[in-house]
C-alpha positions in Angstrom: -99.7 -153.6 136.4 -97.7 -152.1 133.6 -98.3 -153.4 130.2 -95.5 -153.7 127.7 -95.2 -155.1 124.0 -94.2 -158.6 123.6 -93.7 -161.2 120.7 -95.2 -164.7 121.4 -92.4 -167.3 121.3 -94.6 -169.6 119.3 -96.3 -167.7 116.4 -94.4 -164.3 116.6 -97.4 -162.3 117.2 -97.2 -158.8 118.8 -99.2 -157.9 121.7 -99.5 -156.1 125.0 -98.8 -158.2 128.1 -98.6 -157.6 131.9 -95.0 -157.5 132.7 -95.6 -158.3 136.3 -96.8 -161.9 135.3 -94.0 -164.7 134.7 -96.2 -166.2 132.0 -99.2 -165.3 129.7 -101.2 -166.8 127.1 -100.8 -165.6 123.3 -104.2 -164.1 122.1 -103.5 -165.4 118.7 -102.3 -168.7 118.7 -103.4 -169.7 122.3 -100.2 -170.9 123.4 -98.4 -170.3 126.6 -95.1 -168.1 126.8 -92.7 -166.6 129.3 -93.5 -163.1 129.7 -89.9 -161.8 130.2 -88.7 -163.9 127.2 -91.5 -162.6 124.9 -90.7 -159.0 126.0 -86.9 -159.4 125.4 -87.8 -160.9 122.0 -89.7 -157.9 120.8 -87.0 -155.5 122.1 -84.2 -157.3 120.4 -86.5 -157.6 117.2 -86.8 -154.0 117.0 -83.6 -152.8 118.5 -85.4 -151.1 121.6 -84.0 -150.0 124.8 -86.7 -150.7 127.2 -86.2 -147.6 129.2 -87.2 -145.6 126.1 -90.5 -147.3 125.6 -93.4 -145.7 127.3 -97.0 -146.7 126.2 -99.0 -145.1 128.7 -97.4 -141.5 128.3 -94.2 -139.3 129.0 -91.2 -141.0 127.7 -87.7 -139.6 127.6 -87.6 -136.1 127.0 -91.1 -136.0 126.1 -91.0 -138.6 123.5 -93.4 -141.7 123.4 -91.9 -144.1 121.4 -93.4 -147.8 121.0 -91.7 -150.5 118.6 -89.6 -148.1 117.0 -92.2 -145.6 116.1 -92.4 -142.0 117.7 -96.1 -141.8 118.3 -95.8 -138.4 119.9 -93.6 -135.5 121.3 -95.2 -133.7 124.3 -92.2 -131.6 125.3 -91.7 -127.8 124.6 -88.0 -127.6 123.2 -87.2 -125.4 120.4 -84.5 -127.7 119.3 -85.3 -131.4 119.3 -82.7 -134.4 118.6 -85.1 -137.4 118.0 -83.7 -140.6 119.5 -81.4 -142.9 117.4 -83.7 -145.8 118.2 -86.6 -144.2 116.1 -87.3 -145.8 113.0 -90.6 -144.3 112.1 -92.0 -140.8 113.0 -96.0 -141.2 113.3 -98.5 -139.1 111.5 -99.5 -136.4 114.0 -96.3 -137.0 116.1 -95.3 -133.2 116.3 -98.7 -131.7 115.4 -99.2 -128.2 116.5 -95.6 -127.9 117.9 -95.5 -124.3 117.1 -92.5 -123.4 119.1 -90.4 -126.0 117.4 -87.7 -124.3 115.3 -85.2 -127.0 114.5 -85.3 -130.8 114.6 -82.5 -133.2 113.9 -83.7 -136.7 112.4 -81.4 -139.5 113.0 -80.4 -141.9 109.9 -82.2 -144.7 111.6 -85.6 -143.3 110.8 -87.1 -144.6 107.5 -90.4 -143.0 107.1 -92.0 -139.7 108.3 -95.8 -139.7 108.9 -96.9 -142.9 107.1 -97.7 -144.7 110.5 -101.2 -144.1 111.7 -101.9 -143.7 115.3 -105.4 -143.9 116.4 -106.3 -142.9 112.6 -105.0 -139.6 113.0 -105.5 -137.2 110.0 -102.5 -134.8 110.8 -99.5 -134.9 109.2 -96.2 -135.8 111.5 -95.3 -132.0 111.5 -98.6 -130.6 111.0 -98.8 -126.9 111.8 -95.3 -126.6 113.1 -95.3 -122.8 112.2 -91.8 -122.1 113.7 -89.8 -124.8 111.7 -87.5 -123.0 109.5 -85.4 -125.5 107.8 -85.1 -129.1 107.5 -82.8 -132.1 106.6 -84.2 -135.3 105.7 -81.7 -138.0 106.2 -80.5 -140.9 103.4 -82.3 -143.4 105.4 -85.9 -142.1 104.7 -87.8 -143.6 101.8 -91.3 -142.2 102.3 -92.9 -139.1 103.2 -96.6 -139.3 104.2 -99.8 -137.4 103.4 -99.5 -133.6 104.7 -96.3 -134.3 106.6 -95.3 -130.9 106.8 -98.8 -129.2 105.9 -98.8 -125.7 107.2 -95.2 -125.4 108.4 -95.2 -121.8 107.2 -91.8 -120.7 108.6 -90.3 -123.4 106.6 -87.8 -122.0 103.8 -85.9 -124.7 102.3 -86.1 -128.6 102.4 -83.5 -131.0 100.8 -85.0 -134.3 100.0 -82.5 -137.2 99.5 -82.4 -139.4 96.5 -83.5 -142.3 99.1 -87.1 -141.0 99.1 -89.1 -142.8 96.4 -92.8 -141.8 97.7 -94.0 -138.3 98.9 -97.4 -138.3 100.1 -100.5 -136.1 99.0 -100.0 -132.5 100.4 -96.7 -133.2 102.1 -95.6 -129.7 101.8 -99.1 -127.8 101.2 -99.4 -124.5 102.8 -95.8 -124.0 103.5 -96.0 -120.4 102.2 -92.6 -119.2 102.7 -90.8 -122.2 101.2 -88.7 -120.8 98.3 -86.5 -123.9 97.5 -86.6 -127.3 97.4 -84.6 -130.1 95.9 -86.4 -133.1 94.5 -84.7 -136.6 94.3 -84.5 -138.3 91.2 -86.7 -141.3 91.9 -90.0 -140.2 92.6 -92.6 -140.9 90.1 -95.4 -138.4 91.1 -95.9 -134.9 92.3 -98.9 -133.9 94.3 -97.7 -132.1 97.4 -97.0 -128.2 96.9 -100.4 -126.9 97.1 -100.3 -123.0 98.1 -96.3 -122.6 98.4 -96.9 -119.1 97.3 -93.2 -118.2 97.6 -91.9 -121.1 95.4 -90.5 -119.7 92.4 -88.8 -122.4 90.5 -88.4 -126.0 90.9 -86.3 -128.8 89.1 -88.3 -131.7 88.4 -86.4 -135.0 87.9 -86.6 -137.5 84.9 -88.1 -140.2 87.0 -91.7 -138.1 87.3 -94.3 -139.7 85.3 -97.5 -137.9 86.6 -98.7 -134.5 88.1 -101.7 -134.6 90.0 -102.4 -131.4 92.1 -98.7 -130.6 91.7 -98.5 -127.0 92.3 -101.9 -125.4 92.7 -102.2 -121.9 94.0 -98.1 -121.6 94.0 -98.7 -118.0 92.9 -95.0 -117.1 92.8 -94.0 -119.8 90.4 -92.9 -118.1 87.3 -91.8 -121.0 84.9 -91.5 -124.8 84.7 -90.0 -127.4 82.4 -92.0 -130.4 82.6 -89.4 -133.5 81.8 -90.0 -135.8 78.9 -90.8 -138.7 81.3 -94.1 -137.1 82.3 -97.2 -138.7 80.8 -100.2 -136.8 82.4 -100.8 -133.3 83.6 -103.5 -134.1 86.3 -106.1 -132.3 87.9 -105.3 -128.9 89.1 -101.6 -129.3 89.0 -100.9 -125.6 88.1 -104.4 -124.2 89.2 -104.2 -120.6 90.1 -100.6 -119.9 89.4 -100.8 -116.6 88.5 -97.3 -115.7 88.2 -96.6 -118.7 85.5 -95.6 -117.2 82.3 -94.2 -120.2 80.6 -94.4 -123.9 80.5 -93.2 -126.5 78.2 -95.3 -129.5 77.6 -93.3 -132.2 76.3 -94.2 -135.0 73.6 -94.9 -137.4 76.0 -97.9 -135.9 77.8 -101.1 -137.7 76.6 -103.6 -136.1 78.8 -104.0 -132.3 80.2 -106.5 -132.9 83.0 -109.5 -130.8 84.8 -108.5 -127.4 85.7 -104.8 -128.3 85.2 -103.9 -124.5 84.2 -107.2 -122.9 85.1 -106.7 -119.2 86.3 -103.0 -119.0 85.0 -103.6 -115.5 84.4 -100.1 -114.6 83.4 -99.8 -117.3 80.8 -99.1 -115.7 77.5 -98.6 -118.6 75.3 -98.9 -122.5 75.3 -98.0 -125.1 72.8 -100.1 -128.4 73.0 -98.1 -131.2 71.7 -99.5 -133.7 69.3 -99.5 -136.4 71.8 -102.3 -134.8 73.9 -105.3 -136.9 73.3 -107.7 -135.0 75.8 -107.8 -131.9 77.2 -109.8 -131.8 80.5 -112.7 -129.6 81.8 -111.7 -126.3 82.9 -108.2 -126.9 81.6 -107.5 -123.6 80.7 -110.1 -121.7 82.3 -109.5 -118.1 82.8 -106.3 -117.8 81.4 -106.7 -114.4 80.4 -103.2 -113.9 78.9 -103.5 -116.2 76.2 -103.7 -114.8 72.7 -103.7 -117.7 70.7 -104.4 -121.4 70.9 -103.8 -124.4 68.5 -105.5 -127.5 69.0 -103.2 -130.3 67.3 -104.4 -133.3 65.4 -104.0 -135.8 68.0 -106.8 -134.2 70.3 -109.6 -136.2 70.5 -111.5 -134.4 73.1 -112.0 -131.0 74.5 -113.6 -130.7 77.8 -116.2 -128.4 78.8 -115.3 -124.9 79.7 -111.8 -125.8 78.9 -110.9 -122.2 77.7 -113.9 -120.4 79.1 -112.9 -116.5 79.9 -109.7 -116.5 78.3 -110.7 -112.8 77.5 -107.3 -112.0 75.7 -107.9 -115.2 73.3 -108.1 -113.7 69.7 -107.5 -116.6 67.5 -108.2 -120.5 67.8 -107.1 -123.5 65.6 -108.6 -126.4 65.7 -107.2 -129.2 63.4 -107.8 -133.0 62.8 -111.1 -134.8 63.9 -111.9 -134.0 67.2 -114.7 -136.3 68.5 -116.2 -134.1 71.1 -116.1 -130.6 72.4 -117.6 -129.5 75.6 -120.4 -127.1 76.6 -119.0 -123.7 76.5 -115.5 -124.5 75.8 -114.5 -121.3 74.5 -117.3 -119.3 75.9 -116.8 -115.9 77.3 -113.6 -115.2 75.1 -114.8 -111.8 74.4 -111.8 -110.9 72.0 -112.2 -114.1 69.9 -112.8 -113.3 66.5 -110.9 -115.8 64.4 -111.6 -119.4 64.5 -110.2 -121.9 62.0 -111.9 -125.3 62.0 -111.3 -128.4 60.0 -113.8 -129.4 57.2 -115.3 -132.1 59.5 -115.6 -129.3 62.4 -117.3 -127.0 60.2 -120.3 -129.1 60.0 -120.1 -130.7 63.6 -120.3 -127.9 65.7 -121.8 -124.4 64.9 -122.0 -122.0 67.4 -125.8 -122.2 67.4 -125.6 -125.8 68.3 -126.7 -127.4 71.6 -123.1 -127.2 72.8 -122.6 -123.2 72.8 -119.0 -123.9 72.3 -118.2 -120.1 71.3 -121.1 -118.5 73.3 -120.6 -115.1 74.1 -117.7 -114.4 71.7 -117.6 -112.1 68.7 -116.9 -114.9 66.4 -120.4 -116.7 67.7 -122.1 -113.4 66.9 -120.6 -113.6 63.5 -121.6 -117.1 62.7 -124.9 -116.3 63.9 -125.4 -113.7 61.4 -124.0 -115.8 58.7 -126.6 -118.8 59.6 -129.5 -116.2 59.7 -128.3 -114.1 56.7 -127.8 -111.2 58.7 -125.2 -108.2 58.1 -122.0 -109.0 59.6 -121.3 -105.3 60.2 -124.5 -104.4 62.0 -126.7 -107.5 62.3 -129.2 -105.7 59.9 -131.4 -107.6 57.3 -129.9 -108.3 54.0 -131.7 -107.6 50.8 -130.8 -109.1 47.7 -131.1 -107.1 44.4 -129.9 -107.4 40.8 -126.7 -105.8 41.7 -126.0 -107.9 44.7 -126.9 -107.9 48.4 -127.2 -104.8 50.6 -127.8 -104.4 54.2 -131.3 -102.6 54.8 -129.8 -100.7 57.8 -126.4 -99.8 57.2 -126.1 -100.1 53.5 -123.1 -102.1 53.4 
């Protein structure tokens, strides 16, 4: 009793039917229908050749296609041409096809890795380590989460202007990817985690948000963020150790948690006045930074935001910041010069509960001032008729 897909001729609901029967009862509207008519209705609706549909397994050339969705490829070919009747490549369809080196996607395909079959967690081409290059046709509008995750042989990708949405981690772990052309039209970037060979990327003006955009892309050397971007989200450039310069436009209002953490090659950063929040660990461990100016627009600096920036010598905090998080500048072992607004001087000494400058020369200096100790050696100061003098070093 082969079961195939059919559409109820009364309510139009899709369902499996026994093709050996002449009639069946719709499980949804309970109306009887002619099986052959319902099957033809389904095939015509999705433009499907019934010989290319195999629900149980196999299919032509190892393809398992149902309702225009390529659910699974079971073949072992190195070069694969996907049939023209396919409208969608499901999540997990080519997972672990490590021998696959080339795939031709027809212009009938509208999405890659968006349809979930049995709630798979894998991307459409997950772990296809032999795949070297890829051309996505202009018909595709959406690329799903982790679609090409761990395709470690992939060196270049051209994404057409038809694509409007690219899912989380779509190209994560593509460690040999050197060149990517992004289309104008996408609004967020969250899909290049650990692309260690990616050196530069042109970001289109349509992008508004970064959220985990390029973490651990250690080969990335420079980035120009377009003025369309409003937020640099969490971990967007985390661990980009090769990044030496980045331009943040005046459109950005938020720098998220760990946005630039461990960018050890970053030597300077200009934070525009449009930024109102700097998140936790935002610049944590950026050992190449030597100076930072926090502009008037910033109202909050997260905890550990600049902790461990061992090259940092001077910090200027202007305006009226409402909150500075715990140990925001702690461990900046060369920090000696801190310029605070009058409001900040009374709000947040290094000896306060926040310990903002803990473990810095500046903190030690302020501590000595607070307790009336010698700035040179920390000894006790003795006041006399001719002035004050340290009892230890005499200065």
